[in-house]
C-alpha positions as CSV (number, residue, x, y, z in Angstrom):
1,X,94.7,112.2,111.5
2,X,96.8,109.0,111.1
3,X,100.2,108.6,109.6
4,X,101.0,105.0,108.6
5,X,104.6,104.0,108.0
6,X,105.6,100.6,106.8
7,X,109.2,100.5,107.9
8,X,112.6,102.2,107.6
9,X,115.3,100.7,105.4
10,X,118.9,101.5,105.5
11,X,121.6,100.2,103.1
12,X,123.5,97.5,105.0
13,X,126.8,99.4,104.3
14,X,125.5,102.2,106.5
15,X,123.9,100.3,109.3
16,X,125.0,101.1,112.8
17,X,125.5,104.8,112.1
18,X,122.2,106.0,113.6
19,X,120.6,106.7,110.2
20,X,117.4,104.8,110.9
21,X,117.0,106.5,114.3
22,X,117.5,109.9,112.7
23,X,114.8,109.1,110.1
24,X,112.4,108.0,112.8
25,X,112.9,111.2,114.8
26,X,112.3,113.2,111.6
27,X,109.1,111.3,110.9
28,X,107.9,111.8,114.5
29,X,108.6,115.6,114.1
30,X,106.9,115.9,110.8
31,X,103.7,114.1,112.0
32,X,103.7,115.4,115.6
33,X,100.3,117.1,115.2
34,X,98.7,113.8,114.0
35,X,96.7,111.9,116.5
36,X,98.6,108.6,115.7
37,X,101.7,107.5,113.9
38,X,101.3,103.7,113.2
39,X,104.3,101.6,112.3
40,X,104.3,98.2,110.6
41,X,107.8,96.7,111.1
42,X,109.0,94.5,108.2
43,X,109.5,91.7,110.8
44,X,108.1,91.4,114.3
45,X,111.6,90.8,115.7
46,X,112.4,94.4,114.8
47,X,109.6,95.7,117.2
48,X,112.1,96.3,120.0
49,X,114.0,98.8,117.8
50,X,110.9,101.0,117.3
51,X,110.0,100.7,121.0
52,X,113.1,102.7,121.7
53,X,111.4,105.6,120.0
54,X,108.2,105.4,122.0
55,X,106.1,103.1,119.8
56,X,104.2,100.2,121.4
57,X,103.0,97.0,119.9
58,X,99.2,97.2,119.5
59,X,97.0,94.5,121.2
60,X,95.6,93.1,118.0
61,X,98.7,92.8,115.8
62,X,102.2,93.8,115.1
63,X,101.5,97.3,114.0
64,X,103.0,99.9,116.3
65,X,101.9,103.4,117.0
66,X,102.8,106.5,118.9
67,X,99.9,108.6,120.1
68,X,100.4,112.3,120.0
69,X,97.1,113.0,121.8
70,X,98.8,114.8,124.7
71,X,99.9,117.5,122.2
72,X,96.2,118.3,121.6
73,X,95.3,119.2,125.1
């Protein structure tokens, strides 16, 4: 299965408090049994943020994904 996430948004008043990272970790946990989690950052300049959580830029675009295939073995 595939989980497709567009982006994570946090109210600017709360940025820098780790909220987005916490949300990403919860999403990764919720969908840990899916083969892929694909992420589409709102701007390509934000890709490095998602890379910190194990996502990689796909060869054919700016969508990012985390493969949970290792959990299936």
